[in-house]
C-alpha distance (Angstrom), angle and dihedral (degrees) to the residues before:
residue distance angle dihedral
X1 . . .
X2 3.79 . .
X3 3.80 110.1 .
X4 3.81 110.2 -110.3
X5 3.77 125.1 -128.7
X6 3.79 112.5 -83.4
X7 3.80 93.1 -109.0
X8 3.83 93.9 49.9
X9 3.77 127.4 97.4
X10 3.79 112.2 -118.8
X11 3.76 143.1 173.4
X12 3.77 130.1 -146.4
X13 3.78 125.3 -161.2
X14 3.78 135.9 -142.0
X15 3.78 111.5 -65.8
X16 3.81 91.9 16.6
X17 3.77 125.6 116.2
X18 3.78 136.4 62.2
X19 3.82 105.5 -45.3
X20 3.81 117.3 -150.9
X21 3.76 132.6 176.9
X22 3.77 106.5 -136.6
X23 3.79 125.6 -178.2
X24 3.81 93.2 -36.0
X25 3.80 97.0 -39.8
X26 3.79 136.6 90.2
X27 3.79 117.5 -116.8
X28 3.79 121.1 -173.1
X29 3.79 115.3 -165.9
X30 3.80 105.6 -140.6
X31 3.81 98.4 171.7
X32 3.79 128.4 15.9
X33 3.76 136.2 -179.0
X34 3.79 92.6 -96.1
X35 3.84 89.0 59.0
X36 3.82 97.3 40.8
X37 3.80 102.0 42.0
X38 3.81 87.3 -107.5
X39 3.80 93.4 -59.3
X40 3.81 100.2 120.4
X41 3.80 149.5 -19.3
X42 3.82 125.0 -135.7
X43 3.81 121.9 -162.6
X44 3.80 125.8 -177.5
X45 3.80 108.0 -149.6
X46 3.80 127.7 -162.3
X47 3.79 109.6 -172.4
X48 3.81 134.9 174.5
X49 3.79 126.7 -128.8
X50 3.80 110.5 -68.9
X51 3.82 95.2 25.2
X52 3.79 103.5 142.9
X53 3.76 140.5 168.1
X54 3.78 121.0 -138.6
X55 3.78 116.0 -112.6
X56 3.80 101.0 -82.8
X57 3.79 145.3 163.1
X58 3.79 128.6 -133.3
X59 3.80 109.1 -147.2
X60 3.81 95.2 -174.6
X61 3.81 108.6 32.5
X62 3.77 142.2 47.8
X63 3.82 113.3 -136.6
X64 3.80 136.0 -150.6
X65 3.80 128.4 -171.1
X66 3.81 120.4 -154.5
X67 3.80 109.9 -171.1
X68 3.81 110.9 -145.4
X69 3.80 96.7 176.6
X70 3.77 138.9 -7.7
X71 3.79 131.7 28.7
X72 3.79 126.2 -70.6
X73 3.79 131.4 178.1
X74 3.78 112.2 -142.2
X75 3.80 125.7 -166.3
X76 3.81 121.1 -160.4
X77 3.77 113.1 177.1
X78 3.81 104.9 -42.6
X79 3.81 95.0 -25.8
X80 3.81 121.4 98.5
X81 3.79 121.6 -169.2
X82 3.78 135.4 -178.0
X83 3.79 110.2 -125.0
X84 3.80 120.5 -165.6
X85 3.81 134.2 171.0
X86 3.79 108.9 -39.8
X87 3.81 95.2 20.0
X88 3.79 118.8 131.3
X89 3.80 119.9 -161.3
X90 3.81 122.4 -171.9
X91 3.78 123.9 -161.0
X92 3.79 122.2 -177.3
X93 3.78 121.0 -142.5
X94 3.81 117.5 -88.6
X95 3.83 92.7 33.5
X96 3.83 115.2 112.0
X97 3.79 112.0 -119.9
X98 3.80 142.5 165.0
X99 3.78 138.8 174.4
X100 3.80 138.3 -156.3
X101 3.82 131.2 -165.9
X102 3.82 110.0 -126.3
X103 3.83 99.4 174.1
X104 3.81 124.3 72.8
X105 3.80 86.5 -90.2
X106 3.77 137.5 -19.2
X107 3.78 135.7 -151.5
X108 3.80 117.6 -150.8
X109 3.75 139.0 171.1
X110 3.81 112.1 -138.0
X111 3.81 118.1 -159.9
X112 3.80 120.8 -164.9
X113 3.78 124.2 -174.2
X114 2.89 127.2 -134.5
X115 3.80 101.1 23.2
X116 3.79 122.9 -104.3
X117 3.80 105.2 94.0
X118 3.80 89.3 96.9
X119 3.81 87.5 75.4
X120 3.80 90.3 61.8
X121 3.81 93.1 50.0
X122 3.79 92.6 45.8
X123 3.80 92.7 46.6
X124 3.79 95.0 44.2
X125 3.78 97.5 39.6
X126 3.77 138.8 49.0
X127 3.80 133.2 -129.4
X128 3.80 108.3 -82.0
X129 3.80 115.5 -119.2
X130 3.82 88.1 -149.5
X131 3.80 135.3 10.6
X132 3.79 94.0 -104.4
X133 3.78 137.4 80.6
X134 3.80 113.2 -60.7
X135 3.80 120.5 -103.9
X136 3.80 113.5 -85.6
X137 3.82 91.0 -113.7
X138 3.83 95.3 52.6
X139 3.82 111.2 126.7
X140 3.82 121.0 -130.1
X141 3.78 136.2 -176.3
X142 3.78 120.9 -69.4
X143 3.79 120.7 -108.0
X144 3.83 88.9 -105.0
X145 3.81 93.1 51.8
X146 3.80 92.2 46.9
X147 3.82 90.9 47.8
X148 3.82 90.2 55.2
X149 3.81 92.1 49.1
X150 3.81 91.2 47.5
X151 3.80 90.4 54.4
X152 3.82 90.5 54.8
X153 3.79 88.9 59.0
X154 3.80 99.6 44.8
X155 3.80 98.1 -94.9
X156 3.77 126.4 127.2
X157 3.81 125.3 -164.1
X158 3.81 106.4 -140.2
X159 3.80 104.8 167.9
X160 3.78 147.9 -3.5
X161 3.80 126.0 -68.4
X162 3.78 120.2 -91.0
X163 3.82 109.2 -80.8
X164 3.81 121.2 -112.2
X165 3.79 116.0 -87.6
X166 3.80 114.8 -96.8
């Protein structure tokens, strides 16, 4: 599919988009700032059990999670909620948050507004060789490298990921 002009309406199908392997998961950029006049970014995420973000803050974007399948724990501030298929979780910028996949795998849609988060995923990930989870032995950036990339895109890591469930 040829990318449309930023002011054009467009549609994108299953399996389409910019596929990136990111920290053990598969992220597919479905909408980016160059396609939305900077309004928002949409990322479809497929993640295995145990995939977790550190507690972090977005300084530039608000974020929403829509869980399509699986079970995810999401922390916003001091609140932790269980999110399953059909759950929507909103987190405003400047509020510390984290998430962890508790099911065998989970599929989520992540919305960021305004756009810009795609830079973090591109910088911290790598082009996927296939539109599926990366091999278990695939190497990813170190925590220090990812922290530096996050800072470039207005994110700050402020704590560890949520621990595994007992």
